[in-house]
C-alpha positions as CSV (number, residue, x, y, z in Angstrom):
1,X,21.3,-12.5,-8.0
2,X,17.6,-13.8,-6.8
3,X,14.4,-12.5,-8.3
4,X,11.5,-11.1,-6.8
5,X,9.5,-14.5,-7.8
6,X,12.1,-16.2,-5.7
7,X,12.2,-14.3,-2.7
8,X,10.9,-15.6,0.4
9,X,8.3,-13.6,2.1
10,X,8.6,-13.7,5.9
11,X,5.1,-14.9,7.5
12,X,3.9,-12.3,10.3
13,X,5.1,-13.3,13.9
14,X,1.7,-15.4,15.5
15,X,0.3,-13.5,18.4
16,X,0.7,-15.4,21.6
17,X,-3.0,-15.0,23.1
18,X,-2.5,-16.7,26.4
19,X,0.5,-14.2,27.3
20,X,-1.6,-11.5,26.1
21,X,-4.2,-12.3,27.6
22,X,-2.7,-13.0,31.1
23,X,-1.2,-9.9,30.6
24,X,-3.9,-7.8,30.1
25,X,-5.8,-9.6,32.7
26,X,-3.0,-8.3,35.5
27,X,-2.9,-4.7,34.2
28,X,-6.7,-4.6,34.9
29,X,-6.6,-6.5,38.0
30,X,-3.6,-3.9,39.2
31,X,-6.7,-1.3,39.3
32,X,-9.7,-4.0,39.6
33,X,-8.6,-5.8,42.9
34,X,-9.6,-9.5,43.7
35,X,-12.2,-10.1,40.8
36,X,-10.1,-12.0,38.3
37,X,-12.8,-14.2,37.4
38,X,-15.0,-11.4,36.2
39,X,-12.3,-9.6,34.4
40,X,-11.4,-12.8,32.4
41,X,-14.9,-13.0,31.3
42,X,-14.8,-9.3,30.3
43,X,-11.6,-10.3,27.9
44,X,-13.0,-13.5,26.6
45,X,-16.0,-11.6,25.7
46,X,-13.8,-9.0,23.8
47,X,-11.9,-11.7,22.4
48,X,-15.3,-13.1,21.3
49,X,-16.1,-9.6,19.4
50,X,-19.1,-9.9,21.7
51,X,-20.8,-7.2,24.1
52,X,-21.0,-7.4,27.7
53,X,-24.2,-6.6,30.3
54,X,-23.1,-6.0,33.6
55,X,-26.1,-5.8,36.2
56,X,-25.2,-4.8,39.5
57,X,-25.3,-2.2,42.8
58,X,-23.5,1.1,42.4
59,X,-19.8,1.4,43.5
60,X,-18.8,-2.4,42.7
61,X,-16.8,-1.0,39.7
62,X,-18.6,-1.4,36.8
63,X,-17.6,2.1,35.3
64,X,-14.1,1.1,36.2
65,X,-13.8,-2.0,34.4
66,X,-14.4,-0.8,31.0
67,X,-12.0,2.2,31.8
68,X,-9.3,-0.1,32.7
69,X,-10.1,-2.1,29.8
70,X,-9.6,0.7,27.3
71,X,-6.6,2.1,28.9
72,X,-5.1,-1.3,28.5
73,X,-5.5,-1.2,25.1
74,X,-5.1,2.5,24.3
75,X,-8.3,2.3,22.7
76,X,-10.6,4.9,22.0
77,X,-13.7,4.8,24.9
78,X,-16.6,6.9,25.3
79,X,-19.1,6.9,28.0
80,X,-23.1,7.6,27.4
81,X,-25.1,8.1,30.4
82,X,-28.8,6.8,29.8
83,X,-31.5,9.0,30.8
84,X,-35.2,9.2,29.9
85,X,-34.6,12.4,27.8
86,X,-31.8,11.2,25.7
87,X,-32.3,10.9,21.8
88,X,-31.6,7.9,19.9
89,X,-29.7,10.8,17.7
90,X,-27.6,11.6,21.0
91,X,-26.1,8.0,20.7
92,X,-25.5,7.4,16.9
93,X,-24.7,10.6,15.3
94,X,-26.7,13.5,13.9
95,X,-26.7,15.1,10.0
96,X,-25.5,18.9,10.4
97,X,-26.1,21.3,7.8
98,X,-22.8,23.5,7.0
99,X,-23.6,26.8,5.2
100,X,-19.8,27.2,4.1
101,X,-20.5,24.0,1.8
102,X,-24.1,23.9,1.6
103,X,-24.2,20.4,2.4
104,X,-25.0,18.0,5.4
105,X,-22.6,16.4,7.3
106,X,-22.8,13.2,9.5
107,X,-21.3,14.2,13.1
108,X,-20.6,10.6,14.6
109,X,-21.7,10.1,18.0
110,X,-20.5,8.7,21.0
111,X,-21.0,5.1,19.8
112,X,-18.1,5.7,17.2
113,X,-15.3,4.2,19.5
114,X,-13.7,1.0,20.0
115,X,-15.2,0.7,23.7
116,X,-18.7,2.2,24.1
117,X,-19.7,2.0,28.1
118,X,-23.4,2.6,28.4
119,X,-24.3,3.5,31.7
120,X,-27.9,2.3,33.1
121,X,-29.3,1.7,29.7
122,X,-32.3,0.4,31.3
123,X,-32.9,4.3,32.4
124,X,-33.3,5.1,28.3
125,X,-36.6,4.6,26.8
126,X,-37.5,1.7,24.3
127,X,-36.8,4.0,21.6
128,X,-33.4,5.2,22.5
129,X,-32.4,1.5,23.5
130,X,-33.5,0.3,20.0
131,X,-30.8,2.9,18.7
132,X,-28.2,0.2,20.0
133,X,-30.1,-3.2,18.0
134,X,-28.0,-2.1,14.4
135,X,-24.6,-1.4,15.6
136,X,-24.4,-4.1,18.2
137,X,-25.5,-6.7,15.7
138,X,-23.6,-5.3,12.7
139,X,-21.1,-2.8,13.6
140,X,-22.5,-0.2,11.6
141,X,-25.5,2.9,12.1
142,X,-27.7,3.7,9.0
143,X,-28.4,7.5,8.7
144,X,-30.5,9.0,6.2
145,X,-30.2,5.8,4.1
146,X,-26.1,6.1,4.4
147,X,-23.8,3.4,6.4
148,X,-21.3,4.5,8.8
149,X,-18.9,1.5,10.1
150,X,-17.9,1.7,13.8
151,X,-13.9,1.1,14.8
152,X,-13.2,-2.4,15.4
153,X,-12.4,-3.9,17.6
154,X,-15.7,-2.9,19.0
155,X,-17.5,-3.6,22.4
156,X,-20.7,-2.4,24.1
157,X,-20.0,-2.5,27.9
158,X,-23.8,-1.9,29.3
159,X,-24.4,-1.6,32.8
160,X,-27.9,-1.6,35.2
161,X,-28.7,-1.5,38.4
162,X,-31.1,-4.5,39.5
163,X,-32.4,-2.9,42.8
164,X,-33.5,0.9,42.0
165,X,-36.3,0.0,39.3
166,X,-37.7,3.2,39.7
167,X,-38.2,4.9,36.5
168,X,-36.8,2.3,34.5
169,X,-37.4,0.3,31.0
170,X,-36.4,-3.0,31.1
171,X,-34.3,-4.2,28.3
172,X,-36.6,-6.1,25.8
173,X,-35.5,-9.4,24.6
174,X,-34.6,-8.7,21.2
175,X,-31.9,-6.1,22.9
176,X,-30.8,-8.7,25.7
177,X,-30.1,-11.2,23.0
178,X,-27.6,-8.8,21.7
179,X,-25.4,-9.3,24.6
180,X,-23.1,-12.2,24.6
181,X,-23.0,-12.5,27.9
182,X,-24.5,-10.7,31.5
183,X,-22.5,-11.1,34.5
184,X,-22.4,-9.4,38.0
185,X,-18.8,-7.9,39.5
186,X,-20.1,-8.5,43.1
187,X,-18.8,-6.7,46.2
188,X,-15.0,-7.4,46.9
189,X,-14.0,-9.8,49.7
190,X,-12.3,-9.1,53.1
191,X,-8.8,-8.7,51.6
192,X,-9.5,-7.3,48.3
193,X,-11.6,-4.6,50.3
194,X,-8.8,-3.9,52.5
195,X,-6.2,-4.0,49.8
196,X,-8.9,-1.3,48.2
197,X,-8.8,1.0,51.5
198,X,-4.8,0.7,52.5
199,X,-4.0,2.3,49.0
200,X,-6.7,4.6,48.5
201,X,-4.7,7.1,48.9
202,X,-2.0,6.8,46.4
203,X,-4.6,4.7,44.4
204,X,-3.6,3.6,40.6
205,X,-6.1,5.5,38.2
206,X,-7.5,3.7,35.2
207,X,-6.3,5.7,33.0
208,X,-2.7,5.8,34.5
209,X,-2.1,1.9,33.7
210,X,0.3,1.4,30.8
211,X,-0.9,0.1,27.5
212,X,-0.5,-3.7,27.2
213,X,-1.8,-4.5,23.7
214,X,-2.1,-2.7,20.5
215,X,-5.5,-3.0,18.4
216,X,-3.9,-4.2,15.9
217,X,-2.8,-7.5,18.4
218,X,-6.5,-7.8,19.9
219,X,-7.7,-7.9,16.1
220,X,-4.9,-10.5,15.4
221,X,-5.9,-12.5,18.9
222,X,-9.8,-12.5,18.0
223,X,-8.4,-13.7,14.7
224,X,-6.6,-16.7,16.6
225,X,-9.6,-17.3,18.4
226,X,-11.7,-17.9,15.3
227,X,-9.6,-20.4,14.3
228,X,-9.7,-22.3,17.3
229,X,-10.9,-26.0,16.3
230,X,-14.2,-27.5,17.7
231,X,-15.4,-30.8,16.9
232,X,-18.4,-31.8,16.1
233,X,-19.6,-34.0,19.1
234,X,-19.0,-29.9,20.9
235,X,-21.0,-28.5,18.2
236,X,-23.9,-31.3,19.3
237,X,-23.4,-30.3,22.9
238,X,-23.9,-27.2,22.8
239,X,-27.1,-28.0,20.5
240,X,-28.4,-30.1,23.1
241,X,-27.7,-27.9,26.0
242,X,-29.7,-24.5,24.2
243,X,-32.5,-27.0,23.3
244,X,-32.9,-28.3,27.0
245,X,-33.5,-24.3,27.7
246,X,-36.4,-24.7,25.2
247,X,-37.8,-27.9,26.6
248,X,-37.6,-27.0,30.3
249,X,-41.1,-26.5,32.1
250,X,-39.4,-23.9,34.0
251,X,-38.9,-21.6,31.2
252,X,-41.3,-19.6,28.6
253,X,-38.7,-18.6,26.6
254,X,-35.3,-20.4,25.7
255,X,-32.6,-19.3,23.8
256,X,-32.2,-18.8,20.4
257,X,-30.1,-19.8,17.7
258,X,-27.9,-16.6,18.2
259,X,-27.8,-18.1,21.9
260,X,-25.8,-21.6,20.4
261,X,-23.6,-19.6,18.2
262,X,-22.8,-17.0,20.9
263,X,-22.1,-20.0,23.3
264,X,-19.7,-21.3,20.6
265,X,-17.6,-18.4,20.0
266,X,-17.5,-17.7,23.7
267,X,-15.9,-21.3,24.3
268,X,-13.4,-21.0,20.7
269,X,-12.3,-17.3,22.6
270,X,-11.7,-19.1,26.3
271,X,-9.9,-22.0,24.5
272,X,-7.4,-19.4,22.9
273,X,-6.8,-17.3,26.3
274,X,-6.3,-20.9,27.8
275,X,-3.4,-21.5,25.2
276,X,-5.2,-24.2,23.4
277,X,-6.0,-24.6,19.7
278,X,-9.4,-26.7,20.5
279,X,-12.4,-26.4,22.3
280,X,-13.2,-28.7,25.3
281,X,-16.8,-28.9,27.0
282,X,-15.5,-27.8,29.8
283,X,-15.0,-24.3,28.1
284,X,-18.8,-24.3,27.2
285,X,-19.8,-25.4,30.8
286,X,-17.8,-22.5,32.5
287,X,-19.6,-20.1,30.0
288,X,-23.0,-21.7,29.8
289,X,-24.7,-19.5,32.8
290,X,-23.2,-15.6,31.7
291,X,-24.0,-16.6,27.9
292,X,-27.4,-18.0,28.2
293,X,-29.1,-17.5,31.5
294,X,-30.4,-13.7,30.3
295,X,-31.9,-15.2,27.4
296,X,-34.3,-17.1,29.0
297,X,-37.4,-16.2,30.3
298,X,-39.0,-18.1,32.9
299,X,-42.7,-18.9,33.9
300,X,-44.4,-16.9,36.6
301,X,-44.1,-20.1,38.8
302,X,-40.7,-20.5,38.7
303,X,-40.5,-17.1,39.8
304,X,-42.4,-17.1,42.6
305,X,-40.1,-20.3,43.8
306,X,-37.4,-18.1,44.0
307,X,-35.5,-20.0,41.4
308,X,-33.2,-17.8,38.7
309,X,-32.5,-18.4,35.2
310,X,-28.9,-19.3,36.6
311,X,-30.3,-21.9,38.2
312,X,-31.8,-23.7,35.4
313,X,-29.1,-23.5,33.0
314,X,-26.9,-25.0,36.0
315,X,-29.5,-27.9,36.5
316,X,-29.4,-28.1,32.4
317,X,-25.6,-28.5,32.5
318,X,-25.7,-31.4,35.2
319,X,-28.4,-33.4,33.0
320,X,-27.1,-32.8,29.2
321,X,-24.1,-35.4,28.8
322,X,-20.9,-33.9,27.6
323,X,-18.4,-35.7,25.2
324,X,-16.2,-37.5,27.8
325,X,-13.3,-39.0,25.7
326,X,-10.9,-37.5,23.5
327,X,-12.3,-39.9,20.9
328,X,-15.4,-38.3,21.2
329,X,-14.1,-35.0,20.1
């Protein structure tokens, strides 16, 4: 008779990150058409447990992308419309007095969800914007001295309109630094827009998408991404790129150490999504602009010349040598 001490406990089946990643991207692309690279960046951000800032004009699918991501996971999601009169407690929650128990009870705000969409985040006052700082960094909020953890996985997808700047409050550097990536969706090409118009009558809605992965699967994918190997030369490569942003004459304020951590974390997630157990320089190169550009403050002369932070990061990638051989990694 086999005793408990000699019984073999079966190991949990490892999650197939690359297959699930592609299935999620395919599912979202059924609604967000012609934007595969943007969808993949959003999913990499999810696997890296980061937050996403989408800066684009209205009508390009920013809200739809967030809804499709939540539907594909059957995750809880809340949308917050940021306005000048929005209060911090409208986001985090409020203490409510219950007369029956003669005690105060915490009523959670919309931030308590797996995916939180902050629409036009730059229209809220700086005080309200700052309410997002703690929860984005620590995945918890503090109310009256008591901490409350938000669900995991947790991701903030914030949007802002770069054209209509009237009545807006630009996000401060500390807030921008909390976002792992900043991306733009952009207008669809001719073929994608034709596909949208031809299927407008029976267009699939975000809430109609089937669930592709459970939250437990996503949590396992995040764990697998963290275990992706990064060789010491790749660490040095990331450090040299970030240091170059601080030394550039075109930049008044370069990326912080949080930027270095974010870039390496995103590179690991991209490698896992590609089915690799190790990160390579191409992972870093592919993510350097969306991860670092929004963390830079350019000099006035650079801005007047028409150069952007993305241009500066791209030039840095051309000048900082990458590890070229397997032996270097």
